[in-house]
N, C-alpha and C positions, 0 to 999 in steps of 0.2 A: 412547691411542686417539682418533682425530679424530671430531668430531661430524658434520661434513658435508665432503665433498669436491665441489667444483664443477668441472665440466669445460666447456671452451669458450673463446670469444673474449674477449681483453682488448685494448683499444684506446684510442685517444685521441679523446675528443669535443671538437671545436672549437665552443664555444658563443658566441652574440652577446655582445658586450662594448661596446655603443655605437658611436659613429661617430668617425672621426678629424676633425681640423680641417677637412680637405678635404671632409668629408662621406661618406667611404668607411666601409663597415661593418667594425668590427674584431671579432676573435674571440679568446677566451682558451682556453688548453690544459687540459682536464680529463681525468684518467684515467677510463676507463669499460669498457663491455662487460658484457652482462647477467650471466653466470656471475660475473664478477670482483665486480660489485656486490652480488650475493647474498652471496658469501663475505665481502665487507667488512661488509655489514649484520650478518650473524651474528656476526663478531668484535667489532663495536662493542658488541653486546649481551652478550657474554661467552662465546659458543660458541668452540670450537676448530675453526676452518675452514681449509681449504687450496684452492689453485686448481691445476689442471693445464691448462696452456696453453703457447703459444710466443709469443716476441716477437722482433722484428728486433734485429740488432746494430747499433743506432743509439741516439741520444739518447732517443728516444721510448721505446724498450724499456727503457732504464735507468730513466727516470722511472717507467714503470709498476711495474717491480720493486721500486723504492725505495718507491713509494707503497702498494702492497700490503704490504710489510714494515712500513712505518710504521702501517698500520691494523691490524696484528696478524694478517694473513693468512699462513698457512704457504706459502712460495714454493719449497719444494724441488722441486716438480712443474712449475714454470714454467722452460722451458728457452729457449735462444737459438739462432737460426739466421741464416746469412748469405745463404739462399736467397731471401729476400724482406724487404721493410721491414715495420715495424710497421703494423698497420691503422690508418686514420685515418677519422673520420667527421666531417662537418659538420652541425651541428644548427641547424635553422632554427625559431624560435619565432613564434607568432602572439601576438595581443594577450592571449589567455587563458593564455598560457605552454605551449600544446600545440605539439608538435614534429613535424618531418619531418626525413629525414636524406638526406645525399649521401655516399656511401662511396667511399674510396680503398682498394681491396682487390683488386688485379688482378696477381697474388695478394696476399695478406696474410700476414704470418708465421704467424698462428694457424692457417692452413689447413695448415701443414706439420708439425702435430702428428702423430707416428707412433705405431703400437701399441707399438713398443719403448720409447717415452718414458713409458709408463703405469707408475705405481707400484701394480702389481696387488696386492702384499701388503697395502698400505695400504687400497686399495679393498675388499679382501676383509674387513678388519677395522673399517671406519668404520661410523657408524650410518646414514648417508644419503648418497646420491649424487644430486647435482643435475645436469641437463643440459638443453640446449636444442636447436633445430633447426639454428642457424647454423653450429655446428661439423660439420654434415653436408652443407654445400653443396658441398664439393670434396674430393677425396682429397689427401693421406691422412688428413686429420683425420677424415673420415666413418668410416673403418674404426677408427681409434682410439676414437672415441666409441662406435661400436656394440660394440666389445671391452670398453670399460669397463662399459657397461650390462649386457651379458650376464654379466660376471663378477660384477657386484654382484647381479644377479637370482640367480645361482647360490648366492651366499653368503647370501641372505636379507636383503640390504641394502634399507632403505627407498629408494624411487626417486622423485625429484620431477622433473617435466618441465614446462618452459615453452616452448611453440612459438615465441613471440617472432618472429613472421613479419615479414620484411623482403624483400619481393618483388624489390627491386632486385639482390639478392644470389643469386638463383636464376636458372637458365637459362629456367624457365617456372613458371607457377603450378601446373601439374600435377606437376612435379617436387618443388616444395615440399610439395604435398599428400602425395605418396606417402611422403616421408621423415617428414613429421609423423605420418602414421598409423603408421608403423613405431614411432615413439617412443611412441605412445599405447598399443601393445601391452604395454609394460613398466612404465607409470607407475602408482605408488600413489597419487601426489599430482599432480594436473594443475592448474596456474594458467593461466588463458586469458582473453583479453579478449573483449568482446562481439563485436567485428568478427571476431576469429580463429575464435570459435565458429560464427558465421554462415558463414565461409568453408568450415569443415571439415564442417558438418552440413547446410548449405543452408537453414536456418531462422533467422529472427531471434527466434524465441520461445526465451527463454533457458531455461525450465523444460523444454520438449520436447527442445531440442538437448542439454542436459546430461544428461537422462535417457537420450536415445539413445546418448551416448558411455558413460555408466555401464554400460548394459546390453550394449552391443557389446564393450567392452574391460575390463569388470570393474574399473574405477578405484575405489579405496575412497573418495577425497576429490577432489571437483571444485569449483574456486572460480573463478567468473566475475567479473573485476574490472570495475567500472562507473564508473571515473573518480571524480569527487567524490561521486558517488551512493553509493559504498560497494561492496558486492559480494554476490553470490548464491552460496550453497553447497549442495552436494549430498553427503550423507555417509550411506551405507547407506540406510535407509528414512526419512531425515529430510532436509529442505531448507529454505531460507529466506533472507531478505535481512537483511543487517547494514548499517545506514546508515553513510555516511562521515563525516568531520569537516571542516567548512567552514574553509578557509583562503584566504589570499590567495596564489595560485600565480604564481610568476615563471618556473619552469622545471619541466616535468613529467618531464624525463629521469631515468630510475632510479627514479621512483616505484614502478612495478610490482615491480622488483627488491627495493627496500626492503620493500614489502608481503610479498613471498614470503620474504625472510629473516627477517623478524618472525614470520611464521606458522610457519616450519620451527623457529625458536628456541623458540616456545611449545609446539609439539608435542613437541619433544625434552625440554623442561623438564618436561612433564606426565608423561612416562614411560609413558602408556598406549598401547595400540595404537589405531590409527585406528577400529577397529570398537567399541572400548569408550568413546569419546568421547560425552559426553551433549550434548543441545543447549545447555544452559548453557555448558559447557566450549568447544564449538567456537565459540559466539556471542562469548564473552569473547575467545578467541584471535584471531578475525576483527576484533573492535573494536580490539584492540591493533594488528594489521597494518594496518588502516585508517588508524589514526593515525600509524603509522610511515611509511607511503606518503605520507600528506598533508604530514607535516613535510619530507620531501625536496623537495617542490614549492615550498616557501617560500625555498629557496636554489639558487643556480646550481651546475651540475655534478652529477655523480651519485656516483661512488665515494667521493669525499671528503665527501659531504653526508650520509652515512648516520647515522641518529640513535642515541642512547643510550636505555637504558631510562628513565632519569630524565626526559629530554626527552619522550619518548612519554607517560609517566604525567602529566607536567605538562599537556601538551596535552589528554589525556583528561579531566583534572580541570577544565580551564578551559572545555572544550567542553560539560560537563555544564551545560546552560543554567540559570543562576540564573533565566532567564526561560523555563524549559521550561514553566512553567505560566501564562505570560502570556496564552495562548490557551485555557487550560483554563476550560471554561464554568462560570458561576456557577450556573445553574439548569437547564441541560440535562444529561441523563445522559451521562457519558463513562466509559470503562473505567479501571481503576486504573493501568494502564500498558499499552504495547504496542497491538496492532491490534484494532480492533472493526468489524464491519459488520453486516449485517442483523439486526434483532430476530427472535427465534425464541421458540416456546413460551409465548407470553403467555397467562397464566391467573390467575384469581382463585380462591384456595382458602382457606377457613377464616380469613378476616380479613387475607389478605395478597395483593398483587399480585406476581407473578413476572414478571421480565424476563430471559429467556435471550437470548443474541445470539452471532453468529458471532465468535469470538475466536481469535487466534493469540497465546498467552502468552509466546512467545519472540522476537517482532520486531515492530516497528511497521509492517510491511508484511504484506499478505496472505500466508498461508502455510497450512500444515496445519491445518484447521479443527477447533476445539473448541467446546463450549458455554459460554461465560461465564454468569455468573448474578448477579443482584441482586434484592433484595426490598424492597417499600414497603408501607406501610399507607395511603398516601394520593396515590400516583402522582406525587408531588413529592419526598419525601425518600426516598432509596435507601440501601440498605446492601449493600455488595458481599459476595457469598457465594463459596465455593471454586468452581472449575471444576467443572460438572456433568457433562459427557460429554467423554470423551477418544477420539481416534481408536484403532481396534482392528484386528483382523485382517480386518475388512470394509472398512476404509478411514476416510477422514475423516469428520467430522460436519458435514454440510451443513444447510441450513435446514430448518424443520419447525415443529411446534406441539405443544401440550399440551391435554389435556382432563381433566376430573374424571370418572373412571369410577365414578359414584354408585351404580350397581346391580351393580358387579363383573361386568359383561358379558364382561370379558376373562378372568375366572377367575384373575387375578394377585394377588387381595387377601385371600384366605381369609375370605369372608363380611363383608367390609368394603368400603370404597372408598379410592381414592387417586389419584394422578396417573399419567397415561400420556403419554409423549412419543412422537410419531410423526415420524420424521425421515429424511433422505437420507443413506445410506452412499454415499460416493464413492471409488472406486479405479479401477485399470486392469484390463481384462479380461486374464487371464493367457494367452489364446491369441491373441486378435486385436491385443492392445495398444491397443485403443480405450478412451476413458473410460467408466466404466460407473457407473451411479447406480441404486440399489436402496433400498427403503423398509424401515425397521426400527423397533423399538420398544425403549423403555426404561421402567421404572416406578419409583415411588417411594412407600413406605408411611410416610414420616415427614415429610410436607409439603414435599417437595422438597430436604431436606437432603442425602440420598444417593440414588443411582440405581443400578438393576440393569438390565443389558441383558437382553433377552429371549433365552432359549436358542435359539429357532427363527428368529432373524434370518438373512437378511432375510425380510419377510413378503410383499413384493410386488416383483416384478421383471417387466420387459418387455425381453426380449433384444434386440429390434429397435430400441430407442430409445436414443440416446446422450444427449440431454438429456431426463431424466426425474426431476423433482425438486420439493422445496419442498411437501410435503403440508400442507394445512390442512383439519383433520377437525372436524366438528360433529355433534351428535345432531339428527336430523331428525324432529321429533315426529309429523309427518303420516304418515310411513312407518314409524316405530318401529325405525329403524336409524341407524347411523353413515354419514355421507357424507363422502368425501374428494375435495376439489378439488386437483389437481395439474397441473403444466404439463409439456408435451413438445415444446419447442422453439418450434413456431408455433401451438400451441392448448392449450386446457385439456381435461382428462379428468376424468371423474367416476366414483368407485367406490363401492360400498356393502358394508357389513359389519354382521354381527350382534354380533361379538365383538372387534373391532379387530385380529384376527389373520388373518383369511381376507377376501379382497376380491374383488369381481367388478365389471368394467367395466359402466357403465350409460349413459354417453353421452359425447359429445364436443362442444366448442364453439370456435369462433375462427378456423378457416382462412379467411382473406379477411375477417375482421371487425376493425374497429378499426385500430390502428397496429401494424405489423410492422417497425418500424425497427430492432428489436433482438430478441434471443431473449426469449421470455416467461419470467417468473419470478415467484415469490413470490405465488401467488393467495390470494384470501380470498373467501368467499361468505356473506352474511348478509342478513337481511330487517330492513327499517325502515319505520316507518309514514310516510306522506307528509303534512306538516303536521298539521292536525287533522281531516283529510278522512274518517277512518275507513276508509282503505284503506292497503295496504302494497305495496311493491316489493322485489324482490331486487337486491342490489348485488354485481356481480362486480369484484373489483380485481385488476388485472394489471400488474406491473412489466415494463418492457422494457429490455434491457441496452443498453450503449453502442453506438453505430455511429459509425465514424470519419467518416462523411460527414454526420452530424447534429450541428450545433453544440450542441444541448441536452444531449447525452450521455444517460446513463440517466435514466429518469423513470418516472412511474406513470399509467396510464389506468384508467378504470373504465367499467362497463357497467350500464345500468338495464334490468331486464326481470323475467321470472319464472322459477322453478325448480319443475319438476314432480316432483321426487324423483329424476329420473334425468339430466336435463341442463338447462342454462341456455338460455333463450329470450330473445333480444335485443329490446327495445322499439323501438329506433332502427335507421335504415338501417345497412348493414354498414360504409359509409365515414364514419359519423358519429363522431368521436372526442371524448371527454371527458376532460380531463386533471385529475388530483387536485390538482396543485400547478404553478403557472407559474414558480416559482424554479428554481434549478438544483440544490438539494440537499434533495430528499426523495425517498427510493428505498426500496423493499422494504417499505413500510408494511403492517402487518397489525393485527388487532384483538384484544383480550383475550377469551378464552373464560371463560364461567361467571361473568360479572359478575351478581350477583343480580337477579332480575325486578323487585324493588321499586326497584332503583337506575334501571333503565330505560335505561341509556346503552350505546352502542356506541362504545368507545374505541379510537383507532387511534394507533400511534406509528410513525415511519419512521427509517431511517438517514439521518443529516444529511450526506450526501456525494454524490459522483457518480464513477462508475467511470471517467470520462475522465480525472480527476486524483486520485482517492481515494488512491493510493499515494504522492503527492508533497506533501501539504499540510504545511506548515511547523510542525508541533506538536511536534516533539522526541521524547521517549521514548514518547509515547502517540499514538494516531491513531484518530480515529473518535468520533462522538457521535450522539445521538438527537435527534429533533425534540421539541418539547414533545407531550405526549399530548393528543389532541383528541377531543372528542365529535363524532360525526357525526349529521347529520340530513339528511333529504330534504325538498325544497320544490318547489313548482311555479313555474316561471319561463317566461314567454312560451309557455305551452302545453306545456312539457316538464317532466319530473321530473329535478332536478339535486341533487347532493350538496353539503351546506355543512358547514364544519367550524369549531370554535373551541376554543381551549385549554380544558382541563377547569377547572372552577370553583375546584378546589383550589389552583391557581397563585395565586389572589388572596391566599392567607395569607402570601405572600412580601412583600406591600407593606409598607413602611416609612413613609416620608415622601411626602407628595403636595403638588403645586402645581397650581393651576387658574387658568384665565383664560376670560373670556367676551367675545363681541363685539369682537374685535380686527380691525382692518382692515389688511391687508397690501398694499402696492404695491411696484413696483421701487424706489422710493427709501426706502420704510419697511419693511424686512423686520422680521420678528419673530425675535429672538435671546434664548436663555436659557442661561446657564451652568449646567451640572449638576455637574461635577466627580465624577461617578459613572457607571460604564459598565454597570450592570445596572438597566435601566429598562423600564418599561411606559408607553407613550404612547397616549392616546385622543384622537382629533381628529375633530371635525365641522366640515366646510368647506363653505361656499358658494361655488361656483365659476361661477355664472352670468355674473358681469361681468368674468371674467378670462380670461386665456390660461393657459398651463401654470403649475401650482403645484408647488413643490419643497419637500420636507422635508430639511434638511441635518443629518446626524449628523457632527459634526467632532471630530477629536483635536487634542491640543496641537499636533502637527506639521501636515503637510500632508495628512493622510488624511481622506477624506470619503466617506460612504456617502450616496447621493442616492436618495430615494424621490420619484417624480413622478407627476403625472396631467395628461393633456392632454385637456381637454374636447372639442377639435375632433376629435381622433382617437379620443376615448373609450377611452383606453389608460392603464393603470396600469403602472409600471415600477420596477424597482430597478436602479441603476447602481453597479457596484462597481469602475469603472476606476481609481479612485484611493482605494481602500479600505485601502491599507496594502501588505502583502506579496502580491504578485500574480504575481511573475515565475516561480514554480515550474512553471506550465504556461500555454501560450499561449491556452487555451480559458477560463481562470478570469475574466480581467478582462472588462468589457464590461456592456452594458445588455440587459435582457430584461424581458418583461412579458406582460400579457394584456389583452383587450378587457374594457371595463367601462363601463357607462352610468351616470352619475350620476343618481340618481332625484330628479327635480325640482330638478336642479341642486346636489344635496347630496351630499356625499362623506364616508362614515363610514370611518375608518381605526383599526385597532388594532395597535399595533406592539410587539414584544417584542424588546429589544436585550441581547444577551449579549456576552461577550468575544470570542466566535467566531462570532456568528451574529446574524442579523436575520431575524424572521418578521413578515410583513405580512398582515393580514387586512382585507379590504374588504367592505363591505356585509354585515356579520355572517357572515363566512366564505364568502361566494359565490365569491370569488377570494382566493387565497392565494398568496403568494411567500415561499419559504424559502431563505435563502442564507448559506453561510458567509462569514465576513470575517475578515481577519487584520490589524487596524490595528497600526501600529507603536507606537503610544501610545494610552492609554485615551481613549475618547470624552469630551469635556468640555463640549460645547455643542450644543444643539438649535436649529435655525433654520427659519424658514418664509419662503420668498420667492415672487414672482409675476413671471412673465416680462413681462406687460403688464396693463393694467387694474388690477383689485382683486380680492382674495379675502378673504372674511370668516371669521375663525375663530369660528364659532358657540360653540364650546367647545374647550378643550385642557386635558388633565390629564397631568401627568407624575408617575409613581409610581417612586420608588427601591425595589429589590427586594433581598431578602437573598440571600446564597449559600446553597445547601443543604448544601455541605461533606459530601460523601459519606463516612461512616465507612469506614475501610479503604482509601480512596482517597488522593489526594494534592491534592484540590481544596478543602480546607478554606478558609474566608474568611480 
């Protein structure tokens, strides 16, 4: 019995082969055709494959027949016709190896395949039938293809479909669409490119487009190929991204066919039904397929370039970066593997700080959200804990918070106290098909080790709101009840509860206030004293999502004002915007609940990334890290109250060795340079800038990488420039310079800089201005320099401290 029968075109690809002495472009003859390539890929891997097609009674037809045979493909279903010549395609390659086609198929022999040519008994008994759309461009091949598909469907054979759109071969795009839609009706497995998905569904949103196809056509497995970026899959109620393998591509012809052949091979080898595949199984299969597709691009031609299992395994092994951890931070929190974003559920309880976070445990890109979990006794050294909350019948687990229910107001702890998580359940409304976000509870009686979902979930719904998420709850002493701050697209809402289970709306804030460059997310609301003035103010933190028209991407603002137990009242004019951080990579920051009163601090941590490029950062098998935890304060500045922030004092315990200098004069001809040979650093600098132009701090690697931190006294502007900071080409918005206004007090500039393998955090004027940025230097930073553009700058003092790596147990970032 055959494993796979592929039906459709087999042809000759003429691929570029340099130029003649006269300068004319030359081509070499390579057997190809998508279904034939798939069959060859399967055979190379050890599967029993056959092709059903037709070739011309010419030399090209003989070449194709013999090549298929030599590659182990059963060719008893490949017949010969004298009615037309073998189809030819000329492949044109650009500098990246991407191709376009010119076809000579008017008509081609493959279009003369008749239904009477089909080996129906073999189709009836094979495991999988693979088909594409190009065998349906003309009769009689169209009827032959449809007959084979219907026969296979009737026999319960697994059906694999690849639209493989080539518009030049159709009478019109509408004709192509109609026949592709016919093919979708019968597919169990659909392999489709990004462009093809957009053509068929009318949306560039891969998730929405694939979901629409799955729901409309009941396709068990949909895989969207994303070229070198890998692929996205949708299988039953799970989906996700699987990263590609980076290679030097010379010819991408046949890459998608190799990918599909590898995937079909793995599915057949597994033996389980598609519905039974676990996330780990399908991810492993797609990783293998990505590697197989990548290998084909490293050599010219298609059918003859299909890889073996050993070749794929070797590539996958070599692609496991020995340097996977070269950007793993030394003292910033990062996940053990895969994807992490917003911090959630920050709470201090019985001697431990808990950090929960948005986590996708099966991919290094955003996907179905879980709550990851880590625990610390000092906000510096973390220990990874098992995943705390998993998606369930109510949806994925989006952002939220934790509180200690000291008085068991929830009734969940049997005359004791414990932790309650309040979070957003995210799914799709079964009737409208719109995203739906509702608030739910989970609780823990064993200090956060295990969690129980509340039976009455969800506890808060607003049917008219699509964006309704990220609850932050606290006990409001003055009114004696729980308060929830939550966001609803363009504003914050406030709810009150006696028991954490029943909530009533008390007020709204934000429409027309502050920045609305993106959707509002991740609120926090708390009270802080102002200096030592004996008065307090309320702080409302709001993160705003990425807006393609804003170069800053996602970022965080805050408001200063009052909270009357029902709603927030802004002290400042509605158009007055206060930013938490002027770097590119501090988002969704929230504060810890229940830090003891005797400690007295309000401590915040943020996700150290930006939605503009978060899914693309070059960190390998893991992606996402947190900022340093920061103690927040309020201070009066120029008649207004503003927020300041500095890393928590506990970071100081990481200091190892220190170097210091005093009263060093820097001029354009006499810069200051100090070799460090260590890339985990804390730098403290006090500079006198009264007699100089711009001053620059250079963080340089052994290569050409440089992170530049600068201050221009004339413009009164502090900036970070990561244009040449290392790997920057993964997104056009990453490289560049950005900063904030800052007036040096009496000509004195105080900077504190924390440098990690993947980040630099700059604090000026005791945290009045902060810039947090990811960096990806190709080689470790090995020197610190200070230079002046003109005039002179005096280093009143400079201290460089080397820092220990935190080496999170259970992770992979030990020093």
